C-alpha positions as CSV (number, residue, x, y, z in Angstrom):
1,M,-62.2,25.2,-5.6
2,K,-59.8,28.1,-5.3
3,A,-56.4,27.9,-3.7
4,L,-56.5,29.0,0.0
5,A,-54.3,32.0,-0.7
6,S,-56.7,33.3,-3.2
7,L,-59.9,33.1,-1.0
8,N,-61.3,36.4,0.3
9,N,-62.7,36.7,3.8
10,I,-66.3,35.9,2.7
11,E,-65.2,32.8,1.0
12,K,-63.1,31.7,4.0
13,A,-66.0,32.3,6.3
14,K,-68.4,30.3,4.1
15,L,-65.9,27.5,4.1
16,L,-65.5,27.6,7.9
17,H,-69.3,27.4,8.2
18,Q,-69.6,24.5,5.8
19,L,-66.8,22.6,7.5
20,F,-68.1,23.2,11.1
21,P,-71.8,23.9,11.0
22,S,-72.4,22.6,14.5
23,E,-69.7,25.0,15.9
24,I,-71.2,28.2,14.5
25,P,-73.7,28.8,17.3
26,T,-70.9,28.7,19.8
27,L,-68.7,31.0,17.8
28,L,-71.5,33.5,17.3
29,E,-72.4,33.4,21.0
30,F,-68.7,34.1,21.8
31,V,-68.6,37.1,19.3
32,K,-71.8,38.5,20.8
33,D,-70.4,38.1,24.3
34,M,-67.2,39.9,23.2
35,C,-69.3,42.8,22.0
36,I,-71.2,43.0,25.2
37,S,-68.0,42.8,27.3
38,F,-66.3,45.5,25.2
39,K,-69.2,47.9,25.6
40,E,-69.5,47.2,29.3
41,R,-65.8,48.2,29.7
42,E,-66.0,51.0,27.1
43,N,-64.4,53.6,29.4
44,V,-61.5,51.4,30.2
45,H,-60.9,50.5,26.6
46,R,-61.2,54.1,25.5
47,I,-58.5,55.2,27.9
48,T,-56.1,52.3,27.1
49,W,-56.8,52.2,23.4
50,E,-53.6,51.5,21.4
51,N,-54.8,50.1,18.1
52,G,-53.0,52.2,15.5
53,L,-55.2,51.0,12.6
54,F,-58.5,52.3,13.9
55,E,-59.8,55.1,16.1
56,F,-61.5,53.8,19.2
57,D,-64.9,55.1,18.1
58,Y,-64.7,53.4,14.7
59,W,-63.8,50.1,16.5
60,L,-66.8,50.6,18.8
61,S,-69.0,51.1,15.7
62,L,-67.8,47.7,14.4
63,V,-68.6,46.1,17.8
64,N,-72.1,47.6,17.6
65,E,-72.6,46.5,14.0
66,A,-71.5,42.9,14.7
67,E,-73.8,42.7,17.7
68,K,-76.7,44.2,15.7
69,K,-76.2,41.7,12.9
70,I,-76.0,38.7,15.2
71,K,-79.2,39.8,16.9
72,Q,-80.9,40.7,13.7
73,Y,-80.2,37.4,11.8
74,G,-80.1,35.1,14.9
75,N,-80.5,31.4,14.1
76,R,-80.4,32.1,10.4
77,L,-76.7,32.7,10.7
78,H,-76.4,29.2,12.2
79,K,-78.1,27.6,9.2
80,S,-76.9,29.6,6.2
81,S,-73.2,29.7,5.3
82,N,-73.9,32.4,2.7
83,L,-75.7,34.6,5.2
84,F,-73.1,34.0,7.9
85,A,-70.3,35.0,5.5
86,D,-72.0,37.8,3.7
87,Q,-73.2,39.6,6.8
88,L,-70.2,39.2,9.1
89,F,-67.2,39.0,6.9
90,D,-67.7,41.7,4.4
91,G,-65.7,45.0,4.6
92,Y,-64.2,46.3,7.7
93,L,-66.6,44.4,9.9
94,A,-64.6,41.3,9.0
95,I,-61.7,42.7,10.9
96,Y,-63.6,42.8,14.1
97,V,-65.2,39.4,13.7
98,I,-61.9,37.8,12.7
99,D,-60.2,39.3,15.7
100,S,-63.0,37.8,17.9
101,L,-62.4,34.4,16.3
102,I,-58.7,34.6,17.0
103,V,-59.4,35.5,20.6
104,Y,-61.8,32.5,20.7
105,T,-59.0,30.2,19.6
106,T,-56.7,31.4,22.3
107,I,-59.0,31.5,25.4
108,K,-61.6,28.8,24.9
109,E,-60.0,25.6,26.3
110,K,-62.9,23.2,25.7
111,T,-63.1,23.9,22.1
112,N,-62.9,21.5,19.2
113,R,-59.2,21.5,18.3
114,K,-60.0,21.1,14.6
115,I,-62.0,24.4,14.4
116,K,-59.2,26.2,16.2
117,V,-56.7,25.0,13.6
118,A,-59.2,25.9,10.8
119,I,-59.6,29.4,12.1
120,D,-55.9,29.8,12.3
121,L,-55.4,28.3,8.8
122,L,-58.0,30.6,7.3
123,F,-57.6,33.8,9.3
124,N,-54.4,33.7,11.3
125,P,-51.8,31.8,9.3
126,K,-48.9,33.4,11.2
127,R,-49.7,31.4,14.3
128,L,-49.3,28.2,12.4
129,A,-45.8,29.2,11.3
130,L,-44.7,29.2,15.0
């Protein structure tokens, strides 16, 4: 196995799925709900957008792509760590999905503490340094 520091996003996502397969449906439902919520409040987000890395419309395209892939692949994402990782953690889409996972770890109170730590370890190591 590779060292954690040398894993790419796809490899990290596959590992997360393999370690917590029973948590994946809940994570995907949360990401899908974030997509819906973002689109419902599109006008507010557009006016208040301050993300210097991406234009608002590009971020919105990532939201739409994530939602589309979750709908398209459905339960197959729950069962296959390869499909989960390849479809949601490749390219720029990974930035949106990882952002959603980090939000998940901060607002979902009744969540398995171990998956929260794993998400931080894999995708948000700065939080662990606090």
